[in-house]
All heavy atoms as an XYZ file, in Angstrom:
1037
protein
N      96.777    107.662    107.126
C      96.426    108.529    108.231
C      96.177    109.924    107.685
O      96.960    110.440    106.906
C      97.583    108.501    109.239
C      97.574    109.575    110.270
S      96.298    109.273    111.488
C      96.106    110.900    112.126
N      95.065    110.506    108.088
C      94.777    111.893    107.742
C      94.318    112.609    109.001
O      93.967    111.989    109.996
C      93.667    112.006    106.678
O      92.453    111.520    107.236
C      94.010    111.244    105.417
N      94.304    113.906    108.949
C      93.833    114.696    110.075
C      94.932    114.999    111.069
O      96.095    114.660    110.871
N      94.543    115.648    112.155
C      95.473    116.065    113.195
C      95.658    114.933    114.206
O      94.686    114.392    114.730
C      94.918    117.305    113.902
C      95.766    117.819    115.030
C      95.068    119.003    115.706
C      95.834    119.471    116.905
N      95.697    118.587    118.046
N      96.899    114.583    114.495
C      97.177    113.545    115.482
C      96.814    114.096    116.860
O      97.337    115.125    117.282
C      98.663    113.123    115.445
C      98.987    112.516    114.074
C      98.975    112.148    116.575
C     100.449    112.226    113.853
N      95.899    113.430    117.561
C      95.447    113.959    118.841
C      96.426    113.684    119.986
O      97.107    112.655    119.987
C      94.130    113.218    119.084
C      94.270    111.953    118.331
C      95.157    112.250    117.152
N      96.475    114.620    120.926
C      97.215    114.379    122.157
C      96.385    113.437    123.016
O      95.225    113.153    122.703
C      97.442    115.691    122.933
O      96.163    116.197    123.347
C      98.181    116.721    122.091
N      96.940    112.996    124.118
C      96.209    112.101    125.015
C      94.964    112.802    125.560
O      93.900    112.183    125.666
C      97.123    111.671    126.160
C      96.552    110.556    126.993
C      97.548    110.033    128.014
O      98.722    109.840    127.660
O      97.121    109.811    129.163
N      95.077    114.060    125.900
C      93.927    114.819    126.408
C      92.873    115.020    125.313
O      91.680    114.913    125.575
C      94.367    116.171    126.973
C      95.064    116.074    128.304
C      94.238    115.348    129.364
O      93.046    115.697    129.543
O      94.778    114.425    129.992
N      93.313    115.326    124.102
C      92.374    115.482    122.986
C      91.652    114.175    122.696
O      90.456    114.181    122.389
C      93.111    115.964    121.732
C      93.559    117.402    121.806
C      94.446    117.803    120.642
O      95.215    116.951    120.133
O      94.376    118.978    120.254
N      92.353    113.057    122.805
C      91.750    111.748    122.549
C      90.564    111.514    123.475
O      89.538    110.967    123.059
C      92.787    110.638    122.707
N      90.674    111.940    124.722
C      89.564    111.787    125.679
C      88.368    112.638    125.246
O      87.225    112.225    125.392
C      90.011    112.200    127.075
C      91.022    111.262    127.681
C      91.502    111.777    129.023
C      92.618    110.913    129.572
N      93.174    111.472    130.811
N      88.644    113.816    124.733
C      87.581    114.712    124.273
C      86.965    114.186    122.974
O      85.766    114.275    122.762
C      88.134    116.136    124.077
C      88.599    116.706    125.423
C      87.120    117.052    123.418
C      89.453    117.949    125.309
N      87.804    113.636    122.108
C      87.349    113.164    120.804
C      86.444    111.945    120.909
O      85.587    111.723    120.061
C      88.535    112.797    119.909
C      89.335    113.950    119.373
C      89.118    115.258    119.790
C      90.346    113.731    118.451
C      89.879    116.301    119.306
C      91.101    114.769    117.950
C      90.869    116.053    118.377
O      91.622    117.074    117.887
N      86.653    111.090    121.928
C      85.951    109.808    122.011
C      84.443    109.946    121.815
O      83.881    109.303    120.920
C      86.290    109.100    123.321
C      85.481    107.854    123.509
C      84.385    107.700    124.305
C      85.663    106.595    122.849
N      83.888    106.427    124.193
C      84.646    105.728    123.316
C      86.577    106.121    121.919
C      84.530    104.418    122.883
C      86.454    104.807    121.492
C      85.448    103.968    121.960
N      83.732    110.764    122.617
C      82.271    110.830    122.424
C      81.884    111.415    121.068
O      80.858    111.029    120.493
C      81.775    111.717    123.578
C      82.971    112.371    124.139
C      84.164    111.568    123.749
N      82.707    112.303    120.548
C      82.425    112.869    119.227
C      82.573    111.788    118.161
O      81.744    111.669    117.261
C      83.353    114.069    118.926
C      83.127    115.181    119.961
C      83.125    114.590    117.509
C      84.157    116.294    119.903
N      83.622    110.975    118.288
C      83.847    109.893    117.328
C      82.731    108.854    117.386
O      82.364    108.267    116.367
C      85.207    109.239    117.572
C      86.417    110.115    117.274
C      87.691    109.447    117.773
C      86.518    110.439    115.798
N      82.185    108.626    118.567
C      81.038    107.716    118.693
C      79.855    108.302    117.926
O      79.174    107.584    117.179
C      80.680    107.467    120.179
C      79.349    106.739    120.311
C      81.783    106.678    120.865
N      79.624    109.603    118.075
C      78.535    110.265    117.329
C      78.776    110.204    115.833
O      77.843    109.994    115.057
C      78.380    111.717    117.775
C      77.811    111.846    119.171
O      77.184    110.929    119.686
N      78.051    112.979    119.794
N      80.013    110.405    115.418
C      80.362    110.330    113.992
C      80.051    108.929    113.467
O      79.443    108.771    112.410
C      81.854    110.697    113.766
C      82.299    110.343    112.356
C      82.090    112.175    114.057
N      80.448    107.912    114.226
C      80.197    106.522    113.825
C      78.708    106.251    113.714
O      78.248    105.647    112.739
C      80.844    105.550    114.837
O      82.236    105.838    114.919
C      80.646    104.104    114.419
N      77.957    106.711    114.708
C      76.501    106.517    114.676
C      75.878    107.207    113.469
O      75.020    106.637    112.792
C      75.860    107.051    115.963
C      76.176    106.201    117.178
O      76.654    105.056    117.010
O      75.960    106.692    118.303
N      76.300    108.440    113.199
C      75.782    109.212    112.065
C      76.069    108.487    110.746
O      75.187    108.319    109.905
C      76.418    110.603    112.084
C      75.779    111.597    111.132
O      74.956    111.206    110.287
O      76.126    112.794    111.219
N      77.298    108.031    110.593
C      77.685    107.320    109.367
C      76.893    106.025    109.222
O      76.384    105.712    108.145
C      79.202    107.047    109.354
C      79.960    108.352    109.146
C      79.569    106.022    108.285
C      81.460    108.237    109.334
N      76.762    105.297    110.319
C      76.068    104.017    110.287
C      74.577    104.197    110.007
O      74.012    103.508    109.148
C      76.274    103.302    111.620
O      75.604    102.080    111.634
N      73.936    105.117    110.739
C      72.497    105.336    110.570
C      72.154    105.788    109.156
O      71.113    105.420    108.614
C      72.003    106.380    111.573
C      71.956    105.861    112.991
C      71.691    106.953    114.021
O      71.375    108.101    113.641
O      71.808    106.650    115.219
N      73.020    106.577    108.555
C      72.761    107.092    107.212
C      73.402    106.257    106.113
O      73.354    106.639    104.943
C      73.211    108.551    107.134
C      72.368    109.426    108.025
O      71.158    109.515    107.847
N      72.982    110.048    109.017
N      74.026    105.148    106.511
C      74.628    104.193    105.568
C      75.617    104.866    104.604
O      75.719    104.509    103.436
C      73.547    103.439    104.802
C      72.565    102.701    105.693
C      71.498    101.995    104.885
C      70.433    101.375    105.719
N      70.787    100.413    106.678
N      76.354    105.851    105.126
C      77.234    106.643    104.269
C      78.443    105.864    103.752
O      78.928    106.131    102.659
C      77.695    107.897    105.024
C      76.572    108.832    105.463
C      77.118    109.956    106.323
C      75.819    109.375    104.258
N      78.938    104.916    104.545
C      80.088    104.127    104.099
C      79.685    102.759    103.556
O      80.545    101.968    103.177
C      81.099    103.961    105.239
C      81.896    105.205    105.617
C      82.846    104.912    106.781
C      82.680    105.750    104.427
N      78.387    102.491    103.485
C      77.929    101.189    102.997
C      78.492    100.800    101.625
O      78.841     99.639    101.418
C      76.408    101.108    102.982
C      75.836    100.834    104.371
O      76.587    100.935    105.373
O      74.627    100.535    104.458
N      78.616    101.746    100.667
C      79.172    101.351     99.372
C      80.627    100.877     99.456
O      81.128    100.252     98.522
C      79.087    102.633     98.535
C      78.060    103.481     99.209
C      78.135    103.135    100.663
N      81.295    101.148    100.577
C      82.715    100.813    100.715
C      82.958     99.672    101.690
O      84.105     99.318    101.957
C      83.495    102.070    101.144
C      83.185    103.227    100.234
C      82.291    104.220    100.615
C      83.732    103.281     98.952
C      81.962    105.253     99.753
C      83.400    104.306     98.091
C      82.513    105.290     98.494
O      82.186    106.289     97.635
N      81.886     99.083    102.212
C      82.042     97.976    103.153
C      82.764     96.791    102.523
O      83.395     96.005    103.229
C      80.675     97.537    103.696
C      79.986     98.532    104.628
C      78.604     98.012    105.023
C      80.821     98.831    105.849
N      82.699     96.682    101.215
C      83.379     95.573    100.523
C      84.888     95.635    100.733
O      85.577     94.632    100.578
C      83.051     95.589     99.032
C      83.495     96.867     98.327
C      82.993     96.938     96.905
C      83.264     98.310     96.314
N      82.486     98.547     95.126
N      85.420     96.795    101.111
C      86.853     96.945    101.363
C      87.207     96.766    102.838
O      88.379     96.771    103.190
C      87.339     98.340    100.944
C      87.067     98.687     99.513
C      86.365     99.835     99.184
C      87.521     97.880     98.474
C      86.122    100.176     97.866
C      87.283     98.207     97.150
C      86.574     99.357     96.853
O      86.341     99.686     95.547
N      86.197     96.659    103.686
C      86.439     96.638    105.124
C      86.367     95.230    105.677
O      85.442     94.486    105.386
C      85.428     97.531    105.838
C      85.583     98.974    105.475
S      84.401     99.978    106.370
C      84.228    101.342    105.221
N      87.354     94.897    106.486
C      87.399     93.580    107.100
C      86.559     93.539    108.371
O      85.751     92.660    108.548
C      88.851     93.220    107.450
C      89.018     91.780    107.833
C      88.693     90.852    106.679
O      89.237     90.985    105.594
N      87.794     89.938    106.900
N      86.773     94.507    109.250
C      86.098     94.502    110.546
C      85.330     95.786    110.806
O      85.011     96.100    111.939
C      87.109     94.248    111.664
C      87.732     92.871    111.543
O      87.069     91.903    111.218
N      89.022     92.789    111.776
N      85.058     96.549    109.778
C      84.219     97.725    109.932
C      84.977     99.009    110.209
O      86.131     99.161    109.829
N      84.308     99.915    110.904
C      84.865    101.235    111.186
C      84.332    101.706    112.528
O      83.339    101.173    113.033
C      84.471    102.227    110.093
C      82.977    102.326    109.858
C      82.188    103.172    110.626
C      82.358    101.548    108.884
C      80.818    103.249    110.418
C      80.991    101.617    108.678
C      80.222    102.473    109.443
O      78.865    102.535    109.248
N      84.995    102.677    113.110
C      84.511    103.212    114.374
C      85.590    103.943    115.143
O      86.726    104.081    114.689
N      85.220    104.406    116.341
C      86.142    105.197    117.154
C      87.191    104.332    117.824
O      86.952    103.173    118.142
C      85.216    105.825    118.199
C      84.115    104.835    118.358
C      83.921    104.239    116.980
N      88.353    104.907    118.039
C      89.405    104.261    118.815
C      89.752    105.179    119.979
O      89.659    106.397    119.861
C      90.642    104.009    117.945
N      90.139    104.591    121.086
C      90.390    105.385    122.284
C      91.563    106.343    122.139
O      91.671    107.283    122.903
C      90.649    104.481    123.497
O      91.740    103.625    123.196
C      89.425    103.670    123.835
N      92.407    106.115    121.160
C      93.539    107.030    120.969
C      93.131    108.267    120.169
O      93.975    109.050    119.761
C      94.719    106.315    120.319
C      94.385    105.732    118.959
O      93.269    105.884    118.460
N      95.340    105.058    118.363
N      91.819    108.446    119.955
C      91.314    109.647    119.316
C      91.190    109.595    117.814
O      90.887    110.587    117.180
N      91.381    108.428    117.237
C      91.277    108.265    115.790
C      89.931    107.658    115.417
O      89.335    106.926    116.189
C      92.356    107.310    115.265
C      93.755    107.803    115.421
C      94.528    107.423    116.516
C      94.317    108.639    114.471
C      95.831    107.871    116.651
C      95.614    109.092    114.603
C      96.366    108.702    115.695
O      97.638    109.147    115.830
N      89.510    107.934    114.188
C      88.412    107.199    113.573
C      89.092    106.120    112.743
O      89.874    106.426    111.847
C      87.571    108.118    112.677
C      86.387    107.413    112.088
C      85.174    107.417    112.756
C      86.482    106.745    110.877
C      84.067    106.757    112.221
C      85.389    106.081    110.343
C      84.180    106.094    111.016
N      88.835    104.863    113.067
C      89.502    103.749    112.385
C      88.617    103.144    111.311
O      87.409    102.968    111.507
C      89.859    102.641    113.373
C      90.957    102.927    114.361
C      91.164    101.715    115.269
C      92.254    103.272    113.669
N      89.238    102.817    110.193
C      88.597    102.038    109.145
C      89.461    100.798    108.971
O      90.652    100.907    108.664
C      88.498    102.824    107.819
C      87.604    104.055    108.003
C      87.979    101.918    106.703
C      87.526    104.959    106.792
N      88.878     99.642    109.212
C      89.615     98.383    109.122
C      89.508     97.782    107.739
O      88.563     97.063    107.435
N      90.471     98.091    106.892
C      90.472     97.579    105.512
C      90.952     96.131    105.492
O      91.782     95.725    106.303
C      91.378     98.435    104.642
N      90.415     95.363    104.565
C      90.835     93.970    104.457
C      92.286     93.899    103.984
O      92.777     94.757    103.252
C      89.909     93.177    103.548
S      89.712     93.823    101.898
N      92.956     92.869    104.461
C      94.392     92.718    104.245
C      94.757     92.624    102.764
O      95.731     93.216    102.332
C      94.875     91.467    104.987
C      96.372     91.300    105.004
S      97.247     92.618    105.863
C      96.844     92.265    107.541
N      93.969     91.919    101.986
C      94.361     91.618    100.610
C      93.600     92.383     99.537
O      93.828     92.157     98.352
C      94.191     90.114    100.350
C      95.066     89.283    101.266
O      96.178     89.737    101.585
O      94.636     88.194    101.672
N      92.676     93.265     99.923
C      91.880     93.916     98.882
C      92.587     95.164     98.339
O      93.332     95.824     99.051
C      90.488     94.262     99.392
S      90.451     95.452    100.721
N      92.356     95.412     97.095
C      92.873     96.610     96.439
C      91.797     97.683     96.512
O      90.679     97.468     96.036
C      93.224     96.316     94.977
C      94.400     95.379     94.798
C      95.701     95.981     95.297
O      95.916     97.204     95.113
O      96.500     95.232     95.889
N      92.126     98.809     97.111
C      91.150     99.889     97.237
C      91.547    101.002     96.275
O      92.624    101.582     96.410
C      91.091    100.432     98.677
C      90.842     99.288     99.662
C      90.021    101.504     98.800
C      90.928     99.691    101.119
N      90.705    101.281     95.300
C      91.026    102.364     94.366
C      91.200    103.698     95.115
O      90.500    103.973     96.090
C      89.802    102.421     93.443
C      89.156    101.080     93.574
C      89.436    100.628     94.978
N      92.134    104.493     94.657
C      92.445    105.780     95.291
C      91.206    106.666     95.425
O      90.995    107.311     96.449
C      93.527    106.504     94.478
C      94.127    107.693     95.175
C      95.007    107.323     96.361
O      95.650    106.254     96.332
O      95.031    108.105     97.328
N      90.361    106.669     94.395
C      89.171    107.520     94.455
C      88.197    107.047     95.544
O      87.507    107.860     96.164
C      88.458    107.624     93.097
C      88.006    106.316     92.501
C      89.052    105.634     91.625
O      90.215    106.079     91.570
O      88.688    104.632     90.980
N      88.147    105.743     95.807
C      87.297    105.235     96.880
C      87.876    105.588     98.253
O      87.140    105.950     99.172
C      87.087    103.726     96.753
C      86.164    103.364     95.599
O      85.510    104.273     95.036
O      86.086    102.171     95.251
N      89.196    105.489     98.394
C      89.839    105.927     99.634
C      89.557    107.401     99.888
O      89.195    107.793    101.001
C      91.350    105.710     99.572
C      91.872    104.319     99.847
C      93.363    104.246     99.554
C      91.596    103.910    101.275
N      89.719    108.214     98.864
C      89.467    109.648     98.986
C      88.023    109.919     99.386
O      87.755    110.795    100.214
C      89.779    110.377     97.676
C      91.265    110.390     97.341
O      92.084    110.116     98.243
O      91.595    110.664     96.172
N      87.096    109.169     98.819
C      85.680    109.374     99.129
C      85.364    108.958    100.564
O      84.605    109.638    101.259
C      84.797    108.622     98.126
C      83.322    108.866     98.306
C      82.888    110.321     98.127
O      83.660    111.156     97.621
O      81.747    110.630     98.519
N      85.946    107.865    101.026
C      85.732    107.448    102.414
C      86.244    108.521    103.380
O      85.564    108.883    104.350
C      86.419    106.104    102.697
C      85.722    104.923    102.064
S      86.383    103.318    102.592
C      87.924    103.245    101.704
N      87.421    109.038    103.102
C      88.000    110.100    103.944
C      87.130    111.350    103.879
O      86.870    111.997    104.900
C      89.459    110.397    103.529
C      89.983    111.666    104.177
C      90.357    109.207    103.863
N      86.640    111.698    102.703
C      85.792    112.882    102.547
C      84.519    112.739    103.378
O      84.107    113.660    104.083
C      85.434    113.112    101.077
C      84.665    114.430    100.842
C      83.928    114.441     99.517
N      82.871    113.459     99.410
C      81.673    113.544    100.029
N      81.401    114.556    100.808
N      80.763    112.610     99.854
N      83.904    111.567    103.321
C      82.669    111.316    104.066
C      82.918    111.456    105.569
O      82.182    112.163    106.270
C      82.090    109.925    103.731
C      81.542    109.909    102.302
C      81.018    109.509    104.734
C      81.233    108.524    101.763
N      83.944    110.793    106.072
C      84.233    110.835    107.506
C      84.588    112.259    107.931
O      84.137    112.732    108.976
C      85.350    109.843    107.884
C      85.739    109.983    109.346
C      84.922    108.409    107.578
N      85.358    112.957    107.116
C      85.733    114.339    107.428
C      84.501    115.230    107.505
O      84.347    116.019    108.442
C      86.719    114.878    106.371
O      87.890    114.049    106.380
C      87.103    116.312    106.648
N      83.615    115.082    106.541
C      82.392    115.888    106.501
C      81.499    115.612    107.716
O      80.985    116.538    108.347
C      81.633    115.596    105.211
C      80.407    116.452    105.010
C      79.755    116.143    103.673
O      80.324    116.519    102.631
O      78.677    115.508    103.688
N      81.337    114.339    108.057
C      80.514    113.985    109.205
C      81.191    114.460    110.506
O      80.521    114.927    111.425
C      80.218    112.471    109.244
C      79.487    112.075    110.514
C      79.411    112.061    108.019
N      82.498    114.366    110.559
C      83.236    114.874    111.718
C      82.996    116.361    111.914
O      82.737    116.820    113.035
N      83.069    117.117    110.833
C      82.831    118.565    110.910
C      81.406    118.861    111.356
O      81.190    119.768    112.166
C      83.139    119.217    109.561
C      84.620    119.244    109.241
C      84.943    119.704    107.831
O      84.008    119.971    107.036
O      86.141    119.781    107.519
N      80.441    118.098    110.845
C      79.042    118.278    111.267
C      78.867    118.024    112.758
O      77.979    118.580    113.398
C      78.127    117.311    110.511
C      77.548    117.862    109.264
C      76.304    117.101    108.802
N      76.337    115.664    108.922
C      76.445    114.818    107.906
N      76.548    115.262    106.682
N      76.438    113.522    108.111
N      79.710    117.154    113.299
C      79.631    116.804    114.717
C      80.602    117.619    115.575
O      80.804    117.314    116.746
C      79.887    115.306    114.904
C      78.674    114.476    114.541
O      77.802    114.275    115.366
N      78.601    114.029    113.286
N      81.225    118.632    114.973
C      82.064    119.546    115.736
C      83.525    119.190    115.841
O      84.234    119.741    116.684
N      84.016    118.293    115.004
C      85.421    117.901    115.067
C      86.107    118.250    113.752
O      85.964    117.543    112.753
C      85.550    116.405    115.358
C      86.941    115.864    115.636
C      87.617    116.624    116.769
C      86.871    114.388    115.982
N      86.827    119.355    113.769
C      87.582    119.778    112.584
C      88.836    118.916    112.449
O      89.430    118.517    113.446
C      87.997    121.251    112.728
C      86.844    122.214    112.799
C      86.083    122.347    111.490
O      86.721    122.316    110.425
O      84.844    122.466    111.556
N      89.245    118.669    111.222
C      90.488    117.934    110.941
C      90.501    116.573    111.655
O      91.476    116.217    112.307
C      91.690    118.794    111.334
C      92.910    118.468    110.514
O      92.861    117.690    109.559
N      94.024    119.056    110.876
N      89.407    115.853    111.536
C      89.228    114.568    112.223
C      90.368    113.604    111.882
O      90.736    113.450    110.710
C      87.848    113.960    111.883
C      87.578    112.707    112.699
C      87.719    113.676    110.401
C      86.145    112.202    112.565
N      90.962    112.980    112.893
C      92.039    112.025    112.626
C      91.464    110.685    112.151
O      90.667    110.063    112.860
C      92.741    111.882    113.976
C      91.737    112.311    114.990
C      90.759    113.219    114.311
N      91.834    110.286    110.970
C      91.331    109.045    110.368
C      92.515    108.129    110.094
O      93.491    108.551    109.471
C      90.592    109.330    109.043
C      89.474    110.345    109.256
C      90.058    108.037    108.441
C      88.922    110.923    107.969
N      92.400    106.899    110.544
C      93.427    105.887    110.248
C      92.763    104.747    109.497
O      91.730    104.236    109.925
C      94.040    105.325    111.519
C      95.154    106.169    112.054
C      95.785    105.531    113.247
N      96.733    104.513    112.806
C      97.346    103.679    113.628
N      97.089    103.715    114.913
N      98.210    102.802    113.185
N      93.362    104.384    108.398
C      92.911    103.211    107.658
C      93.984    102.157    107.869
O      95.145    102.363    107.509
C      92.714    103.534    106.164
C      91.652    104.633    106.022
C      92.317    102.275    105.398
C      91.461    105.157    104.629
N      93.592    101.065    108.494
C      94.552    100.018    108.808
C      94.146     98.724    108.116
O      92.969     98.464    107.905
C      94.681     99.794    110.333
C      93.327     99.459    110.959
C      95.280    101.013    111.011
C      93.380     99.094    112.420
N      95.133     97.942    107.740
C      94.879     96.630    107.136
C      94.679     95.623    108.247
O      95.460     95.565    109.185
C      96.062     96.202    106.258
C      96.307     97.087    105.072
C      95.295     96.830    104.005
N      95.573     97.644    102.831
C      94.964     97.491    101.695
N      94.042     96.566    101.549
N      95.249     98.266    100.669
N      93.605     94.840    108.154
C      93.269     93.880    109.194
C      93.016     92.497    108.619
O      92.587     92.366    107.487
C      91.999     94.313    109.939
C      92.133     95.597    110.697
C      90.874     95.904    111.476
O      89.761     95.729    110.954
O      91.014     96.308    112.629
N      93.255     91.508    109.448
C      92.864     90.145    109.115
C      91.472     89.916    109.687
O      91.056     90.618    110.603
C      93.852     89.126    109.712
O      93.921     89.334    111.125
C      95.223     89.273    109.086
N      90.742     88.953    109.176
C      89.383     88.708    109.678
C      89.389     88.360    111.158
O      90.269     87.674    111.640
C      88.896     87.515    108.853
C      89.790     87.446    107.682
C      91.102     88.045    108.099
N      88.366     88.850    111.869
C      88.194     88.483    113.270
C      87.594     87.092    113.309
O      86.772     86.732    112.472
C      87.264     89.479    113.974
C      87.852     90.858    114.046
S      86.771     91.999    114.890
C      87.042     91.457    116.567
N      87.999     86.313    114.266
C      87.498     84.953    114.400
C      86.560     84.856    115.592
O      86.840     85.384    116.650
C      88.656     83.969    114.594
C      89.628     83.955    113.434
C      88.990     83.521    112.137
O      88.214     82.572    112.119
N      89.299     84.194    111.068
N      85.443     84.187    115.405
C      84.529     83.899    116.488
C      84.201     82.424    116.371
O      83.329     82.028    115.617
C      83.263     84.750    116.388
C      82.335     84.521    117.559
O      82.468     83.542    118.278
N      81.405     85.425    117.749
N      84.936     81.613    117.123
C      84.798     80.162    117.012
C      83.499     79.632    117.601
O      83.131     78.493    117.367
C      85.981     79.466    117.695
C      87.289     79.821    117.002
O      87.260     80.051    115.779
O      88.320     79.879    117.691
N      82.794     80.462    118.368
C      81.571     79.976    118.993
C      80.394     79.949    118.020
O      79.357     79.402    118.333
C      81.221     80.852    120.201
O      80.929     82.158    119.780
N      80.552     80.511    116.842
C      79.453     80.542    115.876
C      79.911     79.902    114.562
O      80.965     80.250    114.053
C      79.029     81.995    115.627
C      77.856     82.118    114.685
S      77.394     83.836    114.397
C      76.703     84.266    115.963
N      79.125     78.978    114.024
C      79.496     78.363    112.749
C      79.582     79.413    111.637
O      78.848     80.392    111.635
C      78.352     77.389    112.464
C      77.589     77.261    113.733
C      77.876     78.463    114.559
N      80.493     79.195    110.708
C      80.711     80.134    109.596
C      79.426     80.386    108.814
O      79.148     81.503    108.412
C      81.802     79.584    108.665
C      82.328     80.582    107.673
C      83.037     81.754    108.340
O      83.726     81.560    109.345
O      82.879     82.883    107.832
N      78.622     79.340    108.637
C      77.381     79.507    107.872
C      76.429     80.479    108.569
O      75.723     81.232    107.917
C      76.691     78.158    107.684
O      76.375     77.588    108.945
N      76.434     80.487    109.885
C      75.569     81.396    110.628
C      76.085     82.831    110.556
O      75.296     83.757    110.467
C      75.506     80.963    112.093
C      74.120     80.754    112.578
C      74.104     80.307    114.021
O      75.115     79.907    114.584
N      72.950     80.363    114.605
N      77.383     83.022    110.610
C      77.955     84.362    110.541
C      77.522     85.064    109.265
O      77.219     86.240    109.259
C      79.480     84.300    110.584
C      80.048     83.885    111.898
C      81.548     83.855    111.782
C      82.162     83.025    112.865
N      83.592     82.887    112.720
N      77.519     84.312    108.175
C      77.182     84.894    106.889
C      75.706     85.245    106.775
O      75.312     86.017    105.916
C      77.581     83.950    105.755
C      79.077     83.772    105.687
O      79.829     84.667    106.068
N      79.522     82.627    105.221
N      74.871     84.671    107.629
C      73.438     84.937    107.573
C      73.036     86.168    108.375
O      71.931     86.657    108.249
C      72.665     83.729    108.114
C      72.794     82.510    107.232
C      72.153     81.293    107.862
O      71.467     81.431    108.884
O      72.344     80.202    107.331
N      73.903     86.656    109.227
C      73.568     87.786    110.091
C      74.077     89.069    109.445
O      75.277     89.280    109.342
C      74.198     87.626    111.487
C      73.715     86.326    112.125
C      73.879     88.839    112.358
C      74.409     85.992    113.420
N      73.175     89.943    108.996
C      73.620     91.188    108.365
C      74.421     92.033    109.338
O      74.049     92.220    110.478
C      72.304     91.903    108.013
C      71.239     90.871    108.120
C      71.738     89.832    109.047
N      75.565     92.526    108.878
C      76.386     93.411    109.689
C      77.136     92.730    110.813
O      77.681     93.393    111.680
N      77.201     91.394    110.815
C      77.867     90.695    111.916
C      79.315     91.141    112.055
O      79.762     91.487    113.143
C      77.812     89.172    111.698
C      78.583     88.407    112.742
C      78.017     88.166    113.973
C      79.874     87.965    112.492
C      78.729     87.481    114.942
C      80.584     87.284    113.451
C      80.008     87.035    114.680
N      80.051     91.151    110.960
C      81.462     91.517    111.016
C      81.635     92.951    111.486
O      82.491     93.241    112.313
C      82.123     91.325    109.633
O      81.952     89.968    109.243
C      83.603     91.655    109.679
N      80.806     93.857    110.990
C      80.893     95.252    111.396
C      80.581     95.383    112.880
O      81.279     96.060    113.624
C      79.939     96.129    110.566
C      80.433     96.172    109.125
C      79.845     97.540    111.129
C      79.449     96.769    108.174
N      79.541     94.707    113.341
C      79.150     94.785    114.747
C      80.255     94.259    115.649
O      80.572     94.864    116.669
C      77.873     93.984    114.997
O      76.818     94.516    114.249
N      80.845     93.138    115.288
C      81.930     92.575    116.088
C      83.121     93.519    116.080
O      83.749     93.755    117.110
C      82.328     91.168    115.573
C      83.602     90.687    116.229
C      81.196     90.183    115.818
N      83.429     94.107    114.936
C      84.554     95.038    114.843
C      84.353     96.268    115.703
O      85.237     96.685    116.452
N      83.172     96.862    115.642
C      82.884     98.053    116.436
C      82.862     97.700    117.920
O      83.406     98.423    118.744
C      81.567     98.707    115.987
C      81.772     99.326    114.592
C      81.112     99.781    116.971
C      80.529     99.857    113.955
N      82.279     96.544    118.263
C      82.283     96.117    119.657
C      83.716     95.952    120.158
O      84.042     96.364    121.268
C      81.505     94.812    119.829
C      81.606     94.251    121.215
C      80.917     94.839    122.255
C      82.410     93.155    121.475
C      81.023     94.336    123.538
C      82.521     92.646    122.746
C      81.828     93.232    123.785
N      84.572     95.373    119.339
C      85.971     95.188    119.729
C      86.662     96.521    119.963
O      87.407     96.682    120.925
C      86.725     94.396    118.664
O      86.176     93.118    118.544
N      86.417     97.490    119.074
C      87.003     98.817    119.255
C      86.503     99.464    120.544
O      87.271    100.090    121.275
C      86.672     99.713    118.062
C      87.336     99.355    116.740
C      86.743    100.194    115.611
C      88.828     99.540    116.818
N      85.218     99.317    120.831
C      84.662     99.895    122.049
C      85.241     99.206    123.283
O      85.553     99.855    124.273
C      83.142     99.800    122.032
C      82.519    100.727    121.000
S      80.749    100.507    120.775
C      80.155    100.882    122.407
N      85.415     97.892    123.228
C      85.982     97.154    124.342
C      87.414     97.606    124.603
O      87.808     97.800    125.755
C      85.934     95.652    124.056
C      86.389     94.723    125.168
C      85.537     94.951    126.420
C      86.268     93.275    124.726
N      88.179     97.801    123.540
C      89.542     98.315    123.693
C      89.500     99.675    124.381
O      90.300     99.967    125.262
C      90.259     98.411    122.323
C      91.526     99.205    122.426
C      90.544     97.009    121.801
N      88.530    100.506    124.018
C      88.389    101.824    124.636
C      88.089    101.727    126.117
O      88.654    102.456    126.930
N      87.230    100.818    126.504
C      86.889    100.637    127.915
C      88.112    100.174    128.686
O      88.430    100.703    129.757
C      85.722     99.636    128.055
C      84.448    100.247    127.491
C      85.526     99.229    129.514
C      83.319     99.251    127.296
N      88.816     99.203    128.161
C      90.015     98.693    128.831
C      91.064     99.787    128.923
O      91.671     99.995    129.970
C      90.559     97.453    128.087
C      89.568     96.286    128.234
C      91.936     97.061    128.619
C      89.846     95.114    127.333
N      91.262    100.529    127.843
C      92.241    101.602    127.824
C      91.906    102.645    128.875
O      92.769    103.071    129.641
C      92.279    102.245    126.434
C      93.168    103.461    126.332
C      94.536    103.319    126.172
C      92.642    104.737    126.406
C      95.360    104.417    126.075
C      93.455    105.839    126.321
C      94.814    105.681    126.145
O      95.620    106.780    126.057
N      90.658    103.057    128.946
C      90.244    104.088    129.906
C      90.418    103.601    131.345
O      90.796    104.385    132.205
C      88.802    104.519    129.661
C      88.691    105.394    128.435
O      89.640    106.083    128.075
N      87.546    105.369    127.790
N      90.167    102.330    131.621
C      90.332    101.795    132.976
C      91.800    101.741    133.372
O      92.138    101.956    134.521
C      89.685    100.430    133.097
C      88.178    100.507    133.125
C      87.576     99.170    133.406
C      86.070     99.343    133.362
N      85.390     98.607    134.372
N      92.668    101.452    132.413
C      94.094    101.370    132.748
C      94.728    102.730    132.912
O      95.760    102.863    133.549
C      94.883    100.577    131.671
O      94.747    101.241    130.418
C      94.416     99.144    131.590
N      94.121    103.771    132.354
C      94.662    105.120    132.452
C      94.321    105.781    133.775
O      94.860    106.796    134.125
C      94.161    106.012    131.297
C      94.643    105.571    129.933
C      96.127    105.487    129.865
C      96.745    106.848    129.656
N      98.181    106.803    129.520
N      93.357    105.230    134.533
C      92.921    105.846    135.809
C      93.882    105.551    136.932
O      94.648    104.750    137.007
C      91.528    105.359    136.179
C      90.491    105.927    135.241
C      89.123    105.502    135.659
C      88.104    106.070    134.684
N      86.787    105.684    134.971
C-alpha cells in the first residue's frame, strides 16, 4: 500500500479520477510490461484505491514494483490526484466457467477486462448499498 488512505468522502471523489487514471494507463499501455505479474489486472476500487491484482505465486522484483507505483503515481498526478492510494493485492485467477479455457487464451486482454469489470461491478454495488 502506498499513498494517502482515503476517507469515505474522499473515496467518492477519487472514483472518477481513478477511472481516468485507469483509462490513461490502459490507452498508453504504461503497465503492459508488468502484466505478466498481474492475475486480474488493475483499476479503480470504490474504497478510493487504485488496485493492482498481482498473481498469487509470482515473484515481483522490487524494481518492477517500484516502477509500477511510479507510473501510477505519475498518471495520478497528471489527472489531479496527489499521493494516489495504490494497493497491490495477491489474487487467485478469476474463473469463468461459461467459456472454454482455450477460448479465454485467444482473447487479448480477457483477464484484464474481466478483472476491471469485476472492480467496477463492486463499485456499483458498493455505491448502491451506501445510499
